C-alpha positions as CSV (number, residue, x, y, z in Angstrom):
1,X,0.0,0.0,0.0
2,X,1.5,3.4,-0.9
3,X,1.1,6.2,1.4
4,X,-0.2,9.5,0.1
5,X,2.4,12.3,0.0
6,X,1.8,16.0,0.4
7,X,1.9,17.4,-3.1
8,X,4.8,19.8,-3.0
9,X,3.5,21.6,-6.1
10,X,0.2,22.3,-4.3
11,X,2.0,23.6,-1.3
12,X,4.3,25.8,-3.4
13,X,1.3,27.2,-5.2
14,X,-0.5,27.9,-1.9
15,X,2.6,29.7,-0.6
16,X,2.9,31.8,-3.7
17,X,-0.8,32.7,-3.4
18,X,-0.3,33.6,0.2
19,X,2.5,36.0,-0.8
20,X,0.3,37.6,-3.4
21,X,-2.7,38.0,-1.0
22,X,-0.6,39.5,1.8
23,X,-0.8,39.1,5.5
24,X,-4.6,39.6,5.6
25,X,-5.1,35.9,4.6
26,X,-2.4,34.3,6.9
27,X,-5.0,32.6,9.0
28,X,-6.8,31.1,6.0
29,X,-3.4,29.9,4.5
30,X,-2.4,28.3,7.8
31,X,-5.8,26.5,8.1
32,X,-5.5,25.3,4.5
33,X,-2.0,23.9,5.1
34,X,-2.9,22.3,8.4
35,X,-5.9,20.6,6.9
36,X,-3.8,19.1,4.1
37,X,-1.2,17.8,6.6
38,X,-3.9,16.3,8.8
39,X,-5.6,14.6,5.8
40,X,-2.2,13.1,4.7
41,X,-1.5,12.0,8.3
42,X,-4.9,10.5,8.7
43,X,-4.6,8.6,5.4
44,X,-1.2,7.2,6.5
45,X,-2.5,6.1,9.9
46,X,-5.7,4.6,8.6
47,X,-4.3,1.1,8.3
48,X,-2.2,1.2,11.5
49,X,-3.5,0.7,15.0
50,X,-3.0,3.6,17.4
51,X,-0.2,3.2,19.9
52,X,-1.2,2.7,23.4
53,X,0.6,5.1,25.7
54,X,2.7,3.3,28.4
55,X,2.7,4.2,32.1
56,X,3.8,7.7,32.9
57,X,6.1,6.4,35.6
58,X,8.2,3.4,36.3
59,X,6.5,0.7,38.4
60,X,8.0,0.4,41.9
61,X,10.6,-2.2,42.4
62,X,9.6,-5.3,44.4
63,X,10.4,-4.9,48.1
64,X,12.9,-7.4,49.6
65,X,11.4,-9.6,52.2
66,X,13.1,-10.9,55.2
67,X,13.5,-14.4,53.8
68,X,17.1,-14.7,55.0
69,X,15.9,-16.8,58.0
70,X,18.3,-15.0,60.3
71,X,21.3,-15.6,58.0
72,X,21.8,-11.8,57.6
73,X,22.0,-11.2,61.3
74,X,24.2,-14.3,61.9
75,X,26.7,-13.2,59.2
76,X,26.9,-9.7,60.7
77,X,27.5,-11.0,64.2
78,X,30.1,-13.6,63.0
79,X,31.8,-10.8,61.0
80,X,32.2,-8.6,64.0
81,X,33.3,-11.4,66.3
82,X,35.9,-12.6,63.7
83,X,37.1,-9.0,63.0
84,X,38.5,-8.5,66.5
85,X,41.1,-11.3,66.6
86,X,41.8,-11.1,62.8
87,X,42.5,-7.4,63.2
88,X,44.8,-8.0,66.1
89,X,46.7,-10.8,64.3
90,X,47.0,-8.7,61.2
91,X,48.4,-5.6,63.0
92,X,50.8,-7.5,65.2
93,X,52.3,-9.6,62.4
94,X,52.1,-7.5,59.3
95,X,51.1,-4.0,60.2
96,X,48.5,-1.5,58.8
97,X,48.4,-3.0,55.3
98,X,47.3,-6.3,56.5
99,X,44.6,-4.7,58.7
100,X,43.2,-2.9,55.6
101,X,43.1,-6.2,53.7
102,X,41.3,-8.0,56.6
103,X,38.6,-5.3,56.9
104,X,38.2,-5.0,53.1
105,X,37.7,-8.8,53.0
106,X,35.1,-8.7,55.8
107,X,33.2,-5.8,54.1
108,X,33.4,-7.6,50.7
109,X,31.9,-10.8,52.2
110,X,29.0,-8.9,53.8
111,X,28.3,-6.9,50.6
112,X,28.3,-10.1,48.5
113,X,25.9,-11.6,50.9
114,X,23.6,-8.6,50.8
115,X,23.6,-8.4,47.0
116,X,22.9,-12.1,46.3
117,X,19.7,-12.9,44.6
118,X,16.8,-13.8,46.9
119,X,14.6,-16.8,46.5
120,X,10.8,-16.7,47.0
């Protein structure tokens, strides 16, 4: 199916007539051009379904539920309890660099646990 096109010669002739008639006929000229554009648009869209607008906002993300069964709290407690002797051992044997590595590891484990996909 071919789509109708706005005839450029007709538009050019209408523009030339507008120039000849002067500014008194601007409103009539605009109405004429808009009508032609609307007719062409309607003819093009006649065979196509109208698009349905989507939601104006993003739907809220699902809330995380407490399905950890206490694993979150247990990991936090174990991390704090293990951090005390590990920190002491790291500082006494290797210094500040080892302490940073120990704490970075503890934080990484807790972040990985918090970011894991939840079931259910």
